[in-house]
ZAMARGU-4260 file (C-alpha; in steps of 0.2 Angstrom, whole numbers, plus 5000, padded with zeros to 4 digits):
<rodrens>
0) 5048/4997/5135 | 5048/4999/5153 | 5059/5013/5151 | 5048/5023/5137 | 5033/5020/5149
5) 5043/5026/5165 | 5048/5042/5155 | 5031/5045/5148 | 5022/5055/5162 | 5007/5053/5154
10) 5006/5034/5153 | 5012/5034/5171 | 4997/5044/5177 | 4986/5034/5168 | 4993/5018/5175
15) 4993/5027/5192 | 4973/5032/5190 | 4970/5015/5184 | 4977/5006/5200 | 4968/5018/5211
20) 4952/5017/5202 | 4953/4998/5203 | 4958/4996/5222 | 4943/5008/5226 | 4931/4997/5216
25) 4938/4982/5226 | 4937/4990/5242 | 4918/4997/5238 | 4913/4980/5232 | 4921/4972/5248
30) 4911/4982/5260 | 4899/4974/5270 | 4880/4976/5268 | 4866/4973/5281 | 4853/4962/5275
35) 4839/4949/5280 | 4838/4931/5277 | 4826/4933/5261 | 4822/4948/5251 | 4809/4951/5240
40) 4813/4958/5223 | 4800/4964/5212 | 4801/4963/5193 | 4808/4978/5182 | 4824/4985/5176
45) 4841/4985/5185 | 4839/5004/5190 | 4822/5000/5196 | 4827/4986/5208 | 4841/4996/5215
50) 4829/5011/5219 | 4817/4998/5226 | 4831/4991/5237 | 4837/5008/5243 | 4820/5014/5246
55) 4821/5000/5259 | 4836/5005/5268 | 4847/4993/5259 | 4864/5003/5257 | 4865/5002/5238
60) 4868/5016/5224 | 4871/5020/5206 | 4888/5011/5206 | 4878/4994/5211 | 4869/4996/5196
65) 4884/4995/5184 | 4891/4981/5195 | 4875/4971/5191 | 4877/4973/5173 | 4896/4964/5173
70) 4889/4951/5185 | 4871/4946/5176 | 4852/4951/5178 | 4845/4952/5195 | 4830/4938/5198
75) 4813/4943/5202 | 4804/4935/5218 | 4811/4929/5234 | 4830/4929/5235 | 4839/4919/5247
80) 4851/4931/5256 | 4858/4921/5270 | 4856/4935/5282 | 4868/4943/5293 | 4882/4954/5284
85) 4888/4951/5266 | 4902/4958/5256 | 4894/4969/5243 | 4900/4957/5228 | 4891/4944/5236
90) 4876/4953/5239 | 4875/4958/5222 | 4880/4941/5214 | 4864/4933/5226 | 4852/4945/5218
95) 4857/4936/5201 | 4858/4918/5207 | 4851/4913/5223 | 4832/4909/5221 | 4824/4904/5240
100) 4815/4890/5246 | 4798/4892/5246 | 4784/4885/5255 | 4764/4889/5254 | 4752/4895/5267
105) 4732/4895/5264 | 4721/4908/5272 | 4702/4901/5270 | 4687/4913/5270 | 4680/4914/5288
110) 4695/4912/5298 | 4702/4924/5309 | 4718/4934/5307 | 4725/4928/5324 | 4721/4910/5322
115) 4727/4910/5304 | 4744/4920/5309 | 4747/4908/5325 | 4746/4894/5314 | 4759/4898/5301
120) 4769/4905/5314 | 4770/4887/5320 | 4772/4880/5304 | 4787/4892/5298 | 4794/4893/5315
125) 4792/4910/5319 | 4787/4919/5335 | 4768/4921/5335 | 4767/4936/5346 | 4780/4945/5336
130) 4772/4941/5320 | 4754/4947/5327 | 4763/4962/5334 | 4770/4966/5316 | 4753/4964/5308
135) 4745/4975/5320 | 4758/4989/5315 | 4754/4988/5298 | 4736/4983/5294 | 4723/4995/5294
140) 4710/4982/5302 | 4713/4971/5317 | 4704/4957/5307 | 4696/4955/5290 | 4709/4964/5281
145) 4719/4947/5274 | 4713/4942/5257 | 4709/4923/5258 | 4724/4916/5246 | 4737/4904/5244
150) 4751/4913/5247 | 4770/4908/5241 | 4782/4911/5257 | 4800/4908/5258 | 4807/4899/5270
155) 4818/4909/5283 | 4806/4924/5282 | 4805/4936/5296 | 4789/4940/5306 | 4791/4957/5299
160) 4793/4953/5282 | 4779/4941/5282 | 4766/4954/5289 | 4772/4966/5276 | 4771/4956/5262
165) 4753/4949/5268 | 4746/4965/5273 | 4752/4974/5256 | 4747/4960/5246 | 4728/4962/5252
170) 4729/4980/5252 | 4733/4980/5232 | 4719/4966/5231 | 4706/4977/5241 | 4710/4993/5231
175) 4709/4983/5214 | 4692/4974/5218 | 4685/4992/5225 | 4690/5000/5210 | 4683/4987/5198
180) 4665/4987/5208 | 4665/5007/5212 | 4677/5016/5201 | 4688/5020/5217 | 4693/5015/5233
185) 4685/5023/5246 | 4692/5015/5262 | 4678/5020/5275 | 4665/5013/5262 | 4674/4998/5259
190) 4679/4993/5276 | 4658/4993/5281 | 4657/4982/5266 | 4671/4969/5272 | 4662/4970/5290
195) 4645/4966/5282 | 4653/4953/5272 | 4661/4944/5288 | 4645/4942/5295 | 4639/4935/5280
200) 4654/4924/5280 | 4652/4917/5296 | 4632/4913/5295 | 4629/4908/5279 | 4629/4889/5274
205) 4636/4891/5258 | 4638/4905/5243 | 4621/4902/5238 | 4614/4907/5254 | 4624/4923/5256
210) 4613/4935/5246 | 4599/4929/5258 | 4608/4932/5274 | 4613/4948/5268 | 4595/4954/5265
215) 4592/4947/5282 | 4606/4959/5290 | 4599/4974/5281 | 4582/4972/5284 | 4587/4970/5304
220) 4597/4986/5304 | 4584/4995/5293 | 4571/4991/5307 | 4582/4995/5321 | 4583/4977/5328
225) 4599/4970/5334 | 4606/4957/5323 | 4607/4943/5336 | 4618/4932/5326 | 4632/4919/5334
230) 4644/4922/5320 | 4649/4939/5326 | 4654/4931/5341 | 4668/4919/5331 | 4679/4934/5331
235) 4697/4932/5336 | 4705/4917/5347 | 4685/4912/5347 | 4684/4907/5328 | 4679/4889/5330
240) 4670/4889/5347 | 4653/4884/5349 | 4642/4901/5354 | 4633/4895/5370 | 4619/4904/5380
245) 4632/4907/5394 | 4644/4916/5381 | 4631/4926/5374 | 4626/4934/5392 | 4644/4935/5397
250) 4653/4942/5381 | 4654/4960/5385 | 4663/4965/5369 | 4657/4976/5355 | 4656/4961/5344
255) 4641/4954/5354 | 4626/4959/5342 | 4614/4952/5356 | 4620/4965/5367 | 4623/4979/5355
260) 4615/4988/5341 | 4621/4988/5323 | 4635/4980/5317 | 4651/4974/5325 | 4665/4988/5325
265) 4677/4979/5313 | 4676/4965/5301 | 4676/4948/5313 | 4685/4936/5300 | 4692/4934/5281
270) 4680/4936/5267 | 4677/4928/5250 | 4673/4938/5235 | 4657/4930/5235 | 4653/4936/5253
275) 4658/4954/5247 | 4647/4954/5232 | 4633/4949/5244 | 4635/4963/5254 | 4634/4975/5240
280) 4620/4967/5232 | 4609/4958/5244 | 4594/4948/5239 | 4577/4957/5240 | 4567/4948/5253
285) 4557/4951/5269 | 4566/4940/5279 | 4570/4945/5297 | 4576/4928/5305 | 4585/4911/5301
290) 4590/4894/5308 | 4600/4881/5304 | 4590/4866/5297 | 4602/4850/5304 | 4594/4839/5291
295) 4599/4849/5276 | 4613/4858/5282 | 4605/4875/5275 | 4595/4888/5283 | 4577/4890/5284
300) 4573/4909/5284 | 4556/4917/5291 | 4547/4935/5289 | 4540/4934/5306 | 4545/4929/5323
305) 4531/4915/5326 | 4535/4908/5307 | 4553/4907/5315 | 4550/4901/5332 | 4541/4885/5321
310) 4557/4883/5313 | 4566/4883/5327 | 4554/4871/5336 | 4555/4858/5322 | 4574/4857/5324
315) 4571/4851/5342
</rodrens>
């Protein structure tokens, strides 16, 4: 039998080709692939997933598509890849088996980007400076772009991947909401709405007040009056600081609407859908002023300065 095999040149050639092919596959699957600790995999077919990874600089190609078919079906979501370098076969196996441990982070309406990112950096043992730098490199707005939500985040995610995930999730949410309301996503118009909504978010005592607060903003702008609203000074690291008379005098930033005309240059915080709706559809009022009623926790609105002064005096 063996003699016949050796004497048959076609069988010998086939055997040689099979050996060479097997060795090539073994060598190929043993090659290392550089990877981060966790990798996000979208839902889709094997070909789509391989293309997704290739577009994100993973060294994968058509051969890996067929290799995965033999191993199993890739999972969607965050995958724990351990990080560093993995043999190609181990990388492909982990795509089918290794779900990452998850945690949750929540961004509430009214919070500023830097306070939120610093907080989650502390919770996830990340570098807050790098996380903020990565956000600034990716986001079109310094604040107010991240959408309030509870995000599921894999433990071990890097600063770059977290920033990318948060920014892209928010971008998708903004575009979907804008198209639902306007039928299109006009970035300039939408960002102005976010800026107005952020002032509403900082100033309104509750959602029910938001359309009325919005009307005051538009009424003052239409009359050429400065907004003179404390909430615009709760930007950035000042998110939770009380706005004092000294702060109003000394803050020379563009966010000081006591010293500057018009709106702040950008949103001052994350905004809720309710605040966005109020910015788009303000109440129809003649109010120009409001002051917080400490007894009710709501605002008293006024059409004239004299009426407003009476409301302020009542709080003293």
